[in-house]
N, C-alpha and C positions, 0 to 999 in steps of 0.2 A: 626451480622450486626448492624452498628450504623448509625444514620441519622442526618442530619442537619434539622432545622425547616424552611420550606419555605412556604410562603403564596401563595395560588392559584396554587400550582403545586405539583407534586408527590415528596415524599422525595428524597433527593439526598444523596448518600452515602459519608460520610467523610472517614471512614475506611471500605473498602469493605472486604467481606469475602475473605480470602487468597485462591488463585487458584494455585495449584501446577502444574507446567508444566516444561518440559525439555527445553522449548524455552529460558528460562531466566537463566542467571548465578546466583550463590548464592549471597546473601548480604555479604558485608565486614563489620564486626562489630568490632570496636576498643575497646581496654581494658579500656580506660579512665585512671583516676588516680588509680593505683593499690591498694592504701590504702583506696579507697572508695568502693562503692557497685557495681561498674561496673562488675568486674570479677564474683562475686557471682550471679548477675542477669543473665549473659550469661550462667553460669553453670546450674542454675535452669531451665531456659527456654529450654536448650538442654535436660536436664534430663527428663523434662515433655513431650518431643516430642517422646514418646515411640512407637507411631503408625506410625511415619514417615510423618505425614501430619498435625500436629497441628500448626506448624509455618512455615514461609518461610525458605528455606534452607539457611544456613549462615555459614561463617567461622569466627572464633574469632581470632583476631590478638593481640598477647601479649606474656607475659612470663608465661608458665604454672605453674611456682613456685608460682604465685600469685593467683591461683585458690583455692577455698576451699579444705581442705584436703579430699581426697577420691573421688574427681571429676573424673568421667570417661571421658577421653579425648584421642584423637588420632591425631598425627601430620600429616599435609598434606603439600606438597610443593607448591600447588596452589589450587585455589578454585574448579577447575574441579574435584578434588579428593574427594570433599565433599560427592558425591553420594555413595562412597564406605565405608563411615563411618557408623557403625551400628546406628540405631535409639536409642536415649537416650544417645548417646555419643557426646561430644563436639569436633568438628573439629577445630584444632588449627594450625595457621601459626605462628611458634615460632619466637619471637624477644627477644633476651637476654637483660635483664635489668641489671643495675649496682648493685642492691641490692635487698634483699627480701623485702616484703611489710608487714608493721605492720598495721593492721586495725585501721583506725582513726588517723593515724600519717603520714601525707604526708612527703615524703622524696625527697628533691630537686635533689638528686643524680639519681633518676629515671626519671627526666624530659626528658632527651634525648630519652629514650625508649618510653615514652608516645607520644612525638612528632613524632618519627619514625613510630609508629603504625598508626597515622593519615596519614602521608605521604604515607605509604604502601597501605592503603585502597584507597586513591585517585589514586595512580598509577594503582592499580588493576582495578578500575572502568574506568579509562581513556583508559586502554588497552583493555577493554571489557571482562576481566577475571572475574570481579564481576559486578553485575547489579546496585548496589547502595551502598552508604556509610551510616552506622548507627553508630553514635558516642556515647560512654558512657561519663559521666561527667568528666571534668578535673578541676584541681585547677590552675587558672591562675598565682597566686603568686608563687606557687611551680615551675611552668614552667619558670617563669621569673627569680627566684632565682637560679635555677639549670641549665638553658640553655639559658638565655637571651631572652626568648620568647617575641617578640615585638608586639604582637597582643592583642587587648582587649578580644578576645574570639575565639571560634570555627568559628563563621560566617566569621569574617574578615580573619582568617588564610586560610580557605577554598577558599575564593575569591582570595587570593594571589596565592594559589596553582593552581587555575584554570586560572591564567593569568591576574588577576586584573579586573575581570568582575564586573559589578554592581549587588549587591545582596540585598535582604531584608530578614528579619527574620519573619516567620509566626509561631504563636503558635495556635494549633488546638486541640479541644476536640470534643466530640460528638455533643455539642450544640453551639459551637462558634469557629470562626476563627478570630484572631486579628493580625495586622501587625503594629509594632511601626516604625515611620518614622526615629526617632533618637533612638540609641540603648544604647551602653555602654559609656555614657558620663554623667558628673555631671548635675544635674537639672539646675544649674546656667548657663550652656552653651547651653541649649536647644533652647532658643529664638534666639540666634545669629547663631545657626547651621541650623535652619530651613530656607530653601529658596524655592522659587517657583520651581526651577529646581529639588531639592531633593524631594519635595512633588510630583511633576509630575512624576518623574521617579519611585518612590515607588509605586504609583498607577498603572502606566503602567506595571511594572513587576508583581504586584499582579493580575491585570486583565488578563494578558497573562497566568499566572500560573493557575488561576482558570479555564480557558478554557482547557489548555493543560494537566494539572496534576489532575484536579478534575472533569472534564467532564461537566462543566457548560457552555452551549452555550451562555448564556446572563447573565453573573454574575452581581449581585447587590452589590454595594460597598457603605458603609456608612463611612463618614469621621468625626472624632471628631474635635472640636475646640481646640485650645491651652489653652484659658483662661476660667475662670468660666462663665457658661451660654453662651459659644461660643462668648465671648466678649461683648455680649448684646449691639450690635450696636456701639461699640467703647467706651462704658462707663467702661468696665472692661479689655480693651486691644485693640490694633490696628491690630494685626496680621491677624485676620479673615477678616477684612475689606480691609486691604492693599494688601494681596496676597493670602490668603487661598481661599476665595470666588472666586476671579478672576481665579485662577488656576482650580477650580472645574467647573466653567462655560466653560472654554476652553475645558476641557475633555468631558463635556456633549455635547458640540458642535461636538465632534468626535464620537457621538453615544454611549458613555459609560453611563451605568445606575448608576449614582452617586448621593447620597444625602448628604447634609451637607453644611457648617460645623454645627455639632450638639452638644448640650451640652453633655459632656461625662458622666455626672451623671444620664442621662436618657436613655442611649443607650443600657444598658445591661440586663434589665429585660426581661422576656420571650416574651412579646408582641412586644417589640422593636426589639429583635433578629430575630423575624419572618419576618422582612421586609428587611433583607440583608443577603448576603452570606459570607461577610467578612467585618470587621471593621478596618479602618485605624486610628491609634492613633498617637499622636504627640510625645510621649516620652515613655520610657521603662515601668514605673509603671502604666501609664494610660492604657496600653494594658495588662500587666501581672497580675495586681490585679484582674480584673474580671474573667479571664480564670482560674486562680488558685483558686479563690473562688468557681467557678462553678464546676470544676473538678480537684482537686489538684493532684489526683493519675493518671489520665488518659490522661493528656495533652501531646502533641507532639510538638517539635521544628523542623521546616523544613525550609531549606534555599532555597528561591526562586531566580531564575535568574542564577543559576549555570548550566553549560552544562551537569551535571550529577545530579542524585537524592541524596539528603542527608537529613536524619532525625535524631532526637535524643530525648531521653526522656526529659520531661520538669521538671527535678529536678536536684539537685546538687549531690555532692559526698556522702552526708549523713554520714559523719564521725561518728556521734553519735551512729549509729546502724551498721556500717560496721563490718563484720565478725561475726555477731550474728545470721545470717540466717533468719532474719525477714523482710528484705527489700521487698517491694511490687514491683513485676515485671510488674504491669499493664501498666505503661507508656512505658517501654522498649518494651513490646509486641506490644503496639499500634504504636510505632515508626517503628517497623519492618513491621507491617501490612500496615502502610501508605506508606512506601518506596516501598514495593512489589506492592501495588496497583498503585502507580505513575509510576513505571517501565512499567507495563502492559499498562497503559493509553498512555504513550509516544510511546510505540511500535505500 
């Protein structure tokens, strides 16, 4: 059991202990880039589940040729058959890829298969055959080169598959949840991309998800400023004064517990983290640097605002160690645990 740090209240679980129940369909776990560590992580987690209860039930979607040699696996035609797969054996919904996978060497010819695995997982969860989507890391350049992938990342592609809904990206570990308002754009474009509407919608989606998916009845949200020292009254930037502060006042008037804008350099030490349940940050690295510093191995990426649950390990393809059998499965396990817990909370 892992806990967030809350002042004046009982600890609130971020990753709850997995509860095995037949009420919920298995998770749909995508293969990710087959030349990365995604396939071996799924194989290892399944192999360690020898007692049938160590992880959430899941089906892996990909080409079994890309699994480590000797991986015990069994093909299934749909997630409902996962229950008949022996403990310690990986349940696989097979998708044929164009080529074998060489560890550490992404192959654009496998891009279409990688995309198809994501689309299949979403289709399964939309139909109710799977309970949530858990995605392994992808290589956006390989997908673009091999299949004309037009999205900056998983988050934007999943929003497209869900019908174009507004989504935000949350990164969570045991001690911290962070949400960047702008995501996969150059730093030079952040100030022009930030708007009152984008900031307001990001906070609204985060607030609703903290209630629905994390069980917080009155979530506390801290908001970072864009500029050093949160603008210092306009001396170091105008965005805080012009629209960030007025937007937060508007949301506080709607009875949301929101603090800020706060200097980002003083938001992430333990005493500061104890005062909020999630931090809203203005750009990608402002959010990701603190969480990856606090818990590099155990972070989880979860997409808020989707009509279905989606999580992912908070790491990349790790080509430098792919195929060597040394990849750390902690983040993938945590992603599965978070997805399983969110499914039960939504139910």
